[in-house]
N, C-alpha and C positions, 0 to 999 in steps of 0.2 A: 188796534196792535195789542195781540195776546203772545206772550213769552214765557215757555216754558223752561223752568228750572230743576234740571237733569243732573244727574253723579251717581256715584255707584253709595251706598250706603256710607253713612257716618263720615261724609265730608263736609258737611254743614250747609247742606243743601236748605233745612227748616231754622237752621237760624238766621241764614242769608236771608230767607223769604219773610222769616220776623224781623229784618230791623229795614226791609224794603217795605212792609204794609204794614207794621206795628199790627198785626192781625194776632198773634200770640200762637201762631202754629206749635203744637207739640212740637218739642227738640229732643230728643234722648239716643241713649249710649247703645242701639242695640237697631240689628236691619230692620226694614219695613216697618218702622214706626210710621210714617206717612204712607197709608194704604188708599183711600180715596184722597184724590190731589186736594190742597188748598188753594184757593182761587182770591185773591189781592188786588184792587184798584188803586193805584199810587199815582197822586196828582206829580206832574214832572212842573218841578221848579222853574219859573223862568221871571227872570228880574222884568223885564219889559212891561211884563201884565202888572207885576205889582207899581212899576212905576206910572204906565197910562192909567191904569185904577187911581192911583194919588190924583194925576194930574186933572182926569174929568171927575173927581170926587164919585166915584162910582158906587153904588150902591149893592151890588153884585160883582164879585171878581171870581171868573171860573177858567182855571188851568185844564189843558189837555192832560190825558190820562193813560197809563198803560197796564195794562191787565197782567199781571205774574200768577202764573200756576207753577204750585211745588208741586210736581210731579214725585210718588216717591222711588226711591233707589233701584236702580237695575241691579243685575249682576250677573257675571257669566252664564251661558246659557237663556237669557229672558228669551231671544229670538225660538225659542222653543218650549217655552211656557215655564220656565225656571222661576222662580219668585213671583210667582203670578207674573210672570214678563209680559205675555200678549195684553192685560189688560193695560200694564203702564205705559206699551209702547202704541196703544189707542190713543192713549192722552196725548201722546205727543204729534200726534199727526193733525190734534185740532188748533195746532199755534202757529204762528206765524214765524217765530224765531226759536232759535235754542240757547240758554242760557246754562251751557256746561260747568259744572263746580265740579276744582281740581283742588285735592287735599294739596297744601304746600309748606307742611309745617309738620314737627315732629311731635307728639303726644303719648307717652306709655301709657296713660291712664283713659285714653280714646281708641277703641278696637279701629283697625283697621279688617274690612273686611276679607282681603288678600293676604292680612299679615304684615306685611310691611307698607313704606311710604314708596310711593313710586307714579308720579304723576304719569309720565307718559305711559307708562305699561295700564295706569285706570283710565286715560284717554282712549287707547286702543281698546280696552274692553268691550269701552260702549258703543267708539265706532264700530267697532263688526258686528255689533249685537242688530246697529242699525242695519248695515248693510247685508247682513243674514235675512233682515227681517224683509228687507226690499230684493232681497234676491229672490225669497216665497213669493211676493204679490208679482213679481214680475213673470216668476217660473205660468204661474197661472193662468197671467193674461196672455203669454205667447201659445201657452195651450188651447185656448179659447179662439186664439185669433188664427191659428193653422188649420183648427177646426171648422171656421167660418171660409177660409181659403178652400175648402176641399170644394167648393160649389162653383168653383173658376173665375170668383168674382176678384177679380184682380185689386180693386182697390184696397185688401186688407195689407198687399205689400207692402207701403208705405209704411203702415202702422208696425209692422213685423220686423223691417229693417230699424226702426228708432227702438224698438224694443229689445233687440236683440244689441243692439249698441249701448244701450242701457248696461245691458246684463253683462257685456263683456267687460264695463267700467267695473263695477262691481266684485266680478270674478278676478279683476287684477288689486283689489283690497282698497279702492279710491269710491268715495261719494261720490253723487251725481252730481253737485254744485262743483266737481271741479270740471265738468263738460259746459261748452259754450252752445247756445242752440240759437237756429234763425228764429223768428219770431212765428211760425207756422210748428216749427216744432217745441218750442215752448210751450205755447197753449198746449198740444198735445199731451205735455210730461207734467204739466201743471195739473191735469184733470187725473192723474194719476195716483195723486197725493202720498209719493213716496216719502220717507224720513229721512235721507241724506240728500234731499233738495234743500232742505233748512238751512236759512244761514246759521252761524252761528259763533259763539262769543265763548272763549274759555275764560272763565270766572277765576282767576289763582286763589284760594283761603290759606291765608297768611297768618304768621302769628304777629304780634305786635309789635309793628317797627320794624318787621320782615320785609319789605315788600320787593326785595330787587333779590330774593335768597339764589342758591343753585337750582334746585326745583320751577324757581319761577323763569330763571331763563332758560331752562330745558323746556318748559311750555313754550314762551316765547319763539325760540327757534324751531319746536314742531306747528305754530302757528303759521308763525312766518312761510313756510314750505306750502302750507294748504292755503295761503291769501285770506286768513283769520285774522281776528282780533282776540286780544289779550287785557283784562282789567285785573290787578292786583288789588285785592280787599281783605282787610283781619273782619269778618262776618262778626266776631263778638264786639269788635268796637262799634260798628257799624250798628249793631243793636244797642248798644248802650244810648250812643248819641242819638238815635231815634226817641229815646226817653227823656232828654232834655229840652228846655225851652231854649228859643233863638239866641239867647244872650249866653247861658251857660255852656248852647253847644258852641257858640262862636268862641268861648273861652278854652272850653277843652279842645278845640282844635289848633287855636294856637298853640297851647302844649303841646300839642303830639307833634308840630310843624308842619300840617298840612291845611292847604288854602281851599280844598275842594272836597267832600265827603266824597268814599269810594264808591258811593250809591249813586251820587250826581253824574262821576264818571261813566260808569255803567251803562245809565239811562241816555247820555247823550251816545257813547258808542251804539245804543241799541237803533238809536235815531239814525244813525252813518248808514249802520246796518243795515237797514230797512230803507234806505234813501227817503226818511220823511223830512218833513221842516214845519214850521208854524206861518200864520199868516195871523191878524190880529184886527178884533173890532174893538171899539174902544165908544163910549158913551157913558151919558148921566146912569142910567138905567144899569149897564153893564156892561165891563169889558172882559174878551174872554180871546183864548188862545183855540185855533182851529187847526186839525194835522191833517196836512196834505201830503201826495208823495211830489216828490221834485219833479219837475217840467209839467205839472198842471195850471191848464190853461183856464182861465176866469170863469166862464160857465159853470165847468164843473167844480171848481172853487165854490162857488158860489151855491153849487147843490149841496155841499158838505152841512151848509144852514139849513135849505129845505129845497126841496124839489122845484117848488113854484119858483125859486129864484133862479134854477138853473134856467127850467123851461120858457120863462119870460123874461130872459137875461137883456137887459140893453145894451149898460155900460158899466165900469168900475173905478170909481175915486180913489185914488191911491197916493199916498205920501210914506215915503221911507219914515221906518222908526227916528232913527238918531233925529231926521230933521225936524220933526214932529216936536220931539223933547228937547232939542235945542230953541226953534223958537216959541214953545211952550203953548200953542192953540191951533187948532185947524185954519180958524180964520185968520190968523197972522201968515199961515203957512197957504193958504189959498192969496191973498196980498201980496205974497212974495212970490207966486207962481212955481210953487212946488208940491202944488199938488196936481198930477196927473190925470186925464181921464183916458180910458184904457178898454178897448174892444174884445171881442169874443176872442181871437187869436194871442191876446196878452198872456206870456208863460209867467204866473206867481214867483216871487222869490221871498227867501226866508228873512221875515219881520216886517213883510207888507203891512201897514194899516190901511184899511179898507172901509168905503161906504159903496153897497151896491145899488144900482138902480134896475129896476125890471117891472115888468107890466102883463099880467095872468087877464 
């Protein structure tokens, strides 16, 4: 899973990225500090993996990961190349979803590229630049399709109808993700790699302790209208938290009155946004989380581990995580009849602990 962190210059993108990845990306008080995208791979904290690793005394513990890409600050006119905009927009095409960092704090010492703090204006500036970029992409594709139709081949009419539908949506100032498609249309749209098809989470960057200020409330109202999610984070605090050891971090969070870090909340929202979940494998050698799409069937889940597992899939032995932890061993779970044998049509559930049987 690859997530692109975007926003106007000086909204706290690189500070948030530092907090996410502890990668020490440069964060400075001037536009275009980030030119080439910084990339960081973040392990997804999962108490289930910790507990299973302890139960099995595993030699190795492997968490699932998310890749964050810190994309340089976009500005008004990016779709026309302003501020190296075309280059930055191309980086967005490569991600699965967008984390749009929005400035929701006042600080006269930090310059705002638009001269004032207005999160809705900032959101709409970037939204329109993505829309303009997609309109340009579609315009060229429509012209190409019309040329193909001159030979009298009517098979192109289907393509043209969808392309015109997409273009009309953008002309109305709406992102493509606001439309609903059938399976065939969705495959066609996916192949266009449009920017506004990307699911989005708004990350409201706030001052310490100011998690529900008026700016954040406005962002929540805006996001609700388009069916997007919002996470309020103080990027500066999160950056400080990442420097602490677990015990110090817990004490600091208790002092702040928060039970879960903003980054953990963001990652959980990202999983939900992309329809992802994890199944688990555990043993003395290794305990590991594997990320799959919700609705994935057993052979395809097995394929996440190795293609041979999918190709030669026979069955999967599955026990619910909570049951396994409660009983304390797989042997006892089997004796209690809590381990199920599932075939090719089984749809995996979040937290399934599994042993695959295959033959190649």
